[in-house]
N, C-alpha and C positions, 0 to 999 in steps of 0.2 A: 504494500500500500504506500503510495507516495503522499507527500505533504499536501498536495493540491486537492486530494480527494478526502481528506480528513474532515468529518463533520463534528465529531464529539471528542474533546480532549478530557481525559480523566486523570486527576493527580492523586496518587495514593501510595499504599504500601502493599506489596505482595508477600504473603506469608506461606510457609510450608504447612500443609495440613496432613496430619496423621490420623487415621480413623480406624475404628473397630465397631462391629455390631454387638460385641459382648462388653462386659465390664472391663475396665483397665486392669483390675486385679487378676482377672482370669484369662485375658487375651495374651496369646503367645506371639502374635504377629499384628502389625499395624499396616494399613494401606496408605501409600504416599500419594498426595495430590497437592494442589495449591489453592489458595483462597485469600480471604480478606474482604472487608466491606466494599471497597471501591473496585477491587478485581472482579467480584461477583457482579457488580453493576456493569462493568465493562464487558464481561462475557455475555450477559443477558442482552445488552444492546447490540453486540456483534452478532449473536445468533439470530437476532431478528433481521439482520441484513445491514445494520448500521456500520458506517466507516469510523472506527474508533482508534484513537491513539492513546497510549498509556504512558504516564510520566512517573518515574520512580527511580530509586537507586537500589541495586541488587548487590548483596554481599558476595564476595569471591570466596565462598566457603565450601564449594562442592555442589551446591544446589543451584548455582547461577545458570548453568546451561539448561538445567531442567526447567527453571522458571521461564527463561526466555523462549525456549522451544515450546513450552506449554501455551504461552500467550500467542505465539506465532501460529500454532495449530488452530487457535480460535480466531484467526484472521485479524488479530489486534496488532497495530503498528507498534513496534518496539524501538524505533529508531532514536527516540529521545531518552531511552533508559541507559543509565550509566552504572558502572560497577565500582565498588570500593572494597576496602579491606575489613569492613565490619561484617558481622554475622547477619544472616537472614532471620527474621522473626519466625516463630513457629507456634502452632496450636495443636492440641490433641483432643479429639472428640470421640466419645464412645456412646453408643445407643443401646444399653441393656434395656430389657423390658421395663416400661413405665418409669424410666429414670435416665436423664441425660447427664453425662460427665464431660466437663470442658476445662482444659488447662491451657493457659497462654504463657509463652516465653518471648518477651518483647523488649528486653533491656538492651540499650546501645545497639540497635539494629541499623542496617545499612540506610534505611529510609529516613532515619533521624538526621541524616546529612543533606536532605533535600534543601535547596536554596534557590534564590531568585535567578541564578545563572542556568537553571535547568530547563527553562523554556523562554523563548524570546518574544518580544512584543510583536515582531513581524509574524511569527507563527500563530499567535493568538488571533491576530487580525484576520487570518485566512480561514478560520474555522467557524462553525455555526454556534457551538455551545461549549462552555467550560464547566466541569463538575468536580466537586470534592466534598469532604465531610469534616465534622468537628474532630473525629479521631485523628485524621491526618494533620490538622492544625496542631493538635496536642502533642505531636511527636517531639517537637523541638522549637526553639525560637526561630530558627531559620526556615523550617517548614511552615510555620505560622506566617512568616513574612511572605513566603512564596505564594500561599493561598490568597492573602490579602492583596498583593500586588497583581496577581493574575486576574483576580476578579475586578480590580480597579481598571486595569487595562482593557479587559473585555467590555465592561460597562461603558467606558469612554469611547469604544469603537463599535458599539451597538451589536456586540456578540452576546448571546444569551448566557446567563450564569445560573447555575442550579446548585443547591446546597442541602445537605441533610446533617443536622447537628449530631444525630446518631448517638445520643447520650447513653452511656453505659457506665455503671459504677465500677466496672472492672478497670477502667482506664482513667476516668475523670470524675471530679466532683461536679455536682449540679451547678455550683457557682462558677467554676472554671468554664464549663460548657456554655453557659449563658454569656459569659464574657467573650468567648471566642465567636459566638454567634453574633453578638452585638457589634463586634469589630468589623464584620464584613457585610452586615445587613444592608447598608446603604448601597452596596454594589450587587445585590442579589435580586434576580428576576423570578426565580422559582424556588420555593422551599418545601421540603418534605418533612412532616412532623408526625410523631405519634401523640395521640391525645393524652395518654397516660404518661408516657415516657418523657415527652418534651413539654407540651402545653401545661400540664399540671405540675410536673416536677420543676420545670425551669421558671414558669411564669405564674404558677399557682392559679391558673384559670382553667375551668372545666367546661366553659361555654364555647362551642364551635364558633358561634357568631362573634363573640368578643375577641377570640384569638385571631380570627380572620381579619377583623377590623384593625387590630393592632398592627398586623403585618402589612395590610394594604396601606394604612396611614404612613408606614415607613417606606413605602415605594415598591414593595414586593408585588409583582403582577399576578402570579399564580401561587396559591397556597393549597397544598394537598395534605389532608389530615387523615391518618389511619386510626380508626376507632374500633377496638375489640369490644367495647361496650355495645356499640351499635352494629357490629359485624360488617363493617364496610368502610369506604373512603368518602370523605367530603372534599369536593373540589371547589375552590373559590377563585373566581375570575371575573373581572370587569363588573364588580358589585353584586354578582349573583353566586349562589351556592347550590351545587347539585350533589346527589348522593348515589354511590355505586356499591352494591353489595359485594362482599368477598365472593370469589368464584368457587363454586363446588366444594365447599368446606367439608362436606360429608366424606370426601375421599382423602382428606389431608392426613398424612402419617408423619411428616417431618417438616416443621415450619422454619427450620434453620435458614437464616439469611433471606427469608421470603420478602422482607422489606427492601433489601438491596436489589433483589431481582425485579421487584415492582418498579423501582427507580430506573433500572436499565430499560425496561419496556417502555416506561413513560418518556424517557429521554429520546429513545428511538422514534416514538410516535410524534413527539413535538417537532423534532427536526425533519420529519417527513410529512408535515402539513396537517396533522390531526389538530382539531380544536381541543382545549384542555379537558373537557368532560369526556370526549371520545378517547383521548389519550389515557385517561384513567380507566375506562372500560377495557381498553386493549391491554393495559398493564396488569389489570386485575386478573385477566385470563392467563397471562404469562406467569404471574406469581402463583396463581391457583394451581396450574399444572405442575409447577416446580414442587409444590408441597406434597404431591402424590407419590413421590419416590424419595429415597434417602440420598443425602449428599447435597451440599449447598450448590456446587457448580455442576456436578455430574447430572443432576436432575433438571437442569434448565432446559426447557423445550426449544425447538427451532421454529422459525416463522411459519412453515407449512402447517405444523401441528396446531399452532395458535390460531391461524386463520380457519382451519377446519372446525375448531371448537367454537369460534365466534359465530360461525355460520350455522352451527347445529341448533 
């Protein structure tokens, strides 16, 4: 993929994923894959047919070739990825019956060295959309600066910006997450929120209308709120709010990273001419199908399957 064809640029951290269907205590082998919040979003957008470029740093620790080749097999442009002498981050996930086990190893990883030299202003000007998350901002002071400046440049050049605070107590406090969000909010066009995880915990607001108005007043054009309470997504755009139910939840067996998959489907749809409410409907099918199998990335569907299910 060459630079001229890139529609979506995603800035993030690629992690090594080790998985088991049994408990960690009893498993004798672990399956190797790759993952991370932004990587999952990138793969989802690419499998829909999106032209995606990924920006990160990869550690030269034996996994670098695996990470790069895995991304390339997903038709993701890796030309902006650099290597360094730090280690790659890793997480281990096990899915024994009725219980999920998850461990992260993310200290001093390669991606903490992300900085403003990792993507140029000229590159940003030529794409349709730039996306990242609060987790990426939280990696280091330099990664935080990279996200802020990339969003600023994009906004000033009428390139769409999309962001998910992706608050998780594993990595960040709610106060830090809100600070990171507020730092780039004036440069953000699309924001993805969890009603419980973001709206309530970060802003202490449980009203969809109030949280929509807060972000609209700050200049965010499209607000998408995932609500497990209501079993669906609220999409706010141009002063109106629509609701889309989660897709086929009766068949869901593993919801790992389903929000990141939804984001990828939405970004693809928006950069391909869908209106916001239609993009939500499309992305809900992408995410819903992904939850019907195990594995964050392995279970992401392809465009043909999504379209077949939308027409059914």
